[in-house]
N, C-alpha and C positions, 0 to 999 in steps of 0.2 A: 616943553615937556618937563618942568619940573611940574608944572599946575599937573599935569596928566598923571604923573607917578603918587602924586599925593592925592590926588581924587582915588588911583586906585588902592593906596594904602588905607585911604578911611572907608573906601565898598569894602574893603577884604576885613577891619574891624568890624565893621557895623555887622556884615554876616556873620562873625563870629559870634557877635553879641545876640543876633536874633537866634542862632541854632542854638545857645546855652541856653536862653531864655525856653526854648520848645523842649530842650533835654529836661530842664528843671521841671515845667507843667508836666510832662509824661511820666514823671517817677513822683511829682504830687501825686497824681490822680491814680496811678497804680498801685502806691502806698497807702492810699486811702479805699482803695478798689480791696484793697488785701486784708485791710485792718477791719473793714466793716462786717457785721455782724446779723443786721437786720435789714433786709430786703423785703421793702412793703410796696411791692408793682400795684396791687390790688387797691391801696391807697384806704388801710380798712382803721391803721391808728395814726393818732395827733403826733405831732412833734415831742409834745412829752411822753407819750406811750412810747414811741421809739428810743426817747433817752433811757425811759426806764428799762424797758428792754433791753438796750445796748447793756447796761451798766451791770444789770443780774446775768447775763451771758459773761461777761469779764469776770465776774464772780466764780462763775460756774467754770471756766476755763481754768482758773488758779488753782481751783480744787481736783479738777480732774486731768489735768494736762493735755483736753482734746482742744479739736476744732468747733464750735458749736453755731449755727447759724438759723436764726430763721428767714424763711421765703413764703410770701404771700402772693398769689398770681391769680387773675381773671383774665384768663385768654383759651378763646377757642380753639385755636391753631395749637394748643399745648395738647397731644393726642396720646401721652401717657403720663400719668403724675410720678409715677415710680422712677420711669426713664428723665422727667425734668428734673428731679430731686436729686439722682447721681448726677447727672452732669453737671449741676451746679454745684454739689458737695467737687467734684474734679476741678473745678473752675476756682471756684472761691477759696477751697481750703488749703495749707501750704503743710498737713501735717498727715499720716494714714490715718490716723485715729481722730473719729468725730462722729457727728451728728446732723444729720439737713432736718428740721422740720419744715415740713412743706402744707401750709393752706391752700388749697385749691377752690376756690371759689365758684369758678365754672362747672366743675365737675361736683361742687360740695362734698368735697375728701380731702381727709385729713393722711399723710402720709409719710412716712419716719425711715428715712435712710441712715441705716449703721457702718461704718468702714473701721477696719481694722479693731484693736481691741476692742471695741466699743458694743460691738455685736456678740463678745463673750460675756460683758456685762449684763447688757440689755437683750435678752434671749425671747423666747417668741411669748413667754407667759407673761415677762415683767412687761412687753412691747405691749400686749394687750391692756394691759394696766396704764400704761400711758396715754392711750387710745381710747379705754373709758370716759377719763379724766377729763381729755380733750373734746369731747364729741360730748359730754355734759355740761359743758359750758359754751362751747358754739352750739347748740340746740337751743339756746339762751340766748343767743348773738350777742356773748363776753367773748369775741374772740382773743382781745387780748388777756385774759384770766387762765384763756384754753393755753395758750401758748407760755405762760408762768406755770399754770399745773407740769404741764410737760418736762420742763427744766427744770422744775423742782425734784420730781419724780425720778430723772436721770441723776442729778446728785445723790441724793438717795440709795439709791441702786448703785453708784461708786462706792459711797462710802461702806455698803453692807459688802462689798465684795462679790467676787462670781459666785453663783451658786454652788451649792456641795456635787460632786458628782455631775459637773455639764458638760454637754456632748457639743458637735456643730454637726449638722446637718447639712452637707453636699447636696443640692435639690437638682445638679444638672448631672451630677455621675450616680446619685443614688447611694452616697456612703457614708459612713459617721467617722469622725473624730472625736477622739476623747481629749476635754481638754481641763481635766478636773487636776490633772497633775503636772498643770503647767507651772507650781510654787515648786517644783522638786525642784533640790540642790545637784546640779550637773556635775559631774568629776571634773576635777582641776589635773594640770601635769601631775603633783604629785601623787594623786591618787592611782592615776594610770598606770606611772612607774614603780608603784609600790604593788597593784594588781597584777601585772606581769611578773615581779621577782617572786612573791609569795606563789603564784600560779607557777613559776618553774621549778621552782623548790619541792611543791607539794607533786608535778610531775615526776621529777626525779626520784624522789623518794618511793614513788610509787612503781616505777619501772626497777629498781633496785631490791625491793620487796618479791617484786614478780620473779625477777633471775634469781634472788637466792632460794625462792622459795620450791624453784621446778630445778634449781641447780646446772642451769643452765651455762655453759662454756661457749663463749663466743669463736667459731671457727673450726669447730669440734662437732659440733651437734648435725645429724646427718640423718632425715628422715627416710626409708628406703618405700618410695610410691610402687615398685614391682610385687611386694611380698603383700603390702597392706589395702593396694588399693583396687576395685574392683570396674569394672565397666558392663551393662548392661544395656542394649539396644534394642527399642522398639519400635513397630512402625506405625504411625498416625495420620489417619486422611479427613481433611477437612471439604466442604462442601458450602461455596458461596451459595447462598440463596437470595436473599436481597438485603437491602441497605435504607433505614429511615434514620433521621436525622431531623430533631426539633430544636429549636433553641427560643430562649427566654431569659430575660433580664431577670435578675434575682438579686433584690437589694440586699446590702449587709443588715443584719440586725443593728441594734443600737447598744453601747456599752451595758454589760449587764450589773456593771456599778451606776448606770443611771436610770432617770425616769424621763415620761415625757413634758412635765414641767419643767425640766433643766436644757432643752434641748435649743440650740439658734441655728434658724434655717438660714443658710446663704447661699447664694446662686453667684455666676460672673455677670456682673453689670454692664454701664457703661464706663468706657475708656479699658475693657478688659478686668478691672477692678474688681476682688470680692466686695459683695454689699450682701449685708443680712438689712432685714425691716420690714416693714408693714404696711399696711394704710387700711382706713375706716371711713365711709361715708356717715354725712350727719343731715 
């Protein structure tokens, strides 16, 4: 009987140790996956190049505060490089702000997916500059340098700040949103209370001025409507003939203080997240 109890205790201890080991391994794998910035599924880079790309991304992330990642893929089952980039962004990033740089070797295409404030810094014009540099190196088969060039351009654009008079164009709704005033100081509680007090004083002073000017005495002034009012009635007839209804979508004009070169085009992408970005073949 004692041997049976000891055996049960020993089995319980063994089961507990196994469960702890499995949990530890799972946490370690998850942490490793979350901390990766280079996913070379196409096998384009050597181990040393992956280490160098990872180090470069770490520096860029420290500078920008964004999640940045490189992904390569060579899979014919990937139907849309854009969807692939956005899905991987949602899967691997921990922040809302960031960029996924994807090189699709099967489609011979670069795609850059920007999320959060990243698409305000890397708008359509700057995005084309990134793709210019990337495709120039990719045309010579230098995919490593193509990735480095896009990363360096991204850091440069971040350091330069958001373009003046920039706007965001929502392609799904056909509307523009001005983001050039995002650095304007917002009113705090003291400012709001001061505005209410000043507004109340001005309003009270205006009312007193009008009352004194017209010498109005509350409770005594009466307007004789019967003596001063007149009523004229006319007969008017309308005949309904026919009805026409025309509908068309009219997109809003871009902000007057903006220009086409400082626009970021966004859409609702994978997972319902708002993405900017674009791609180009090589």
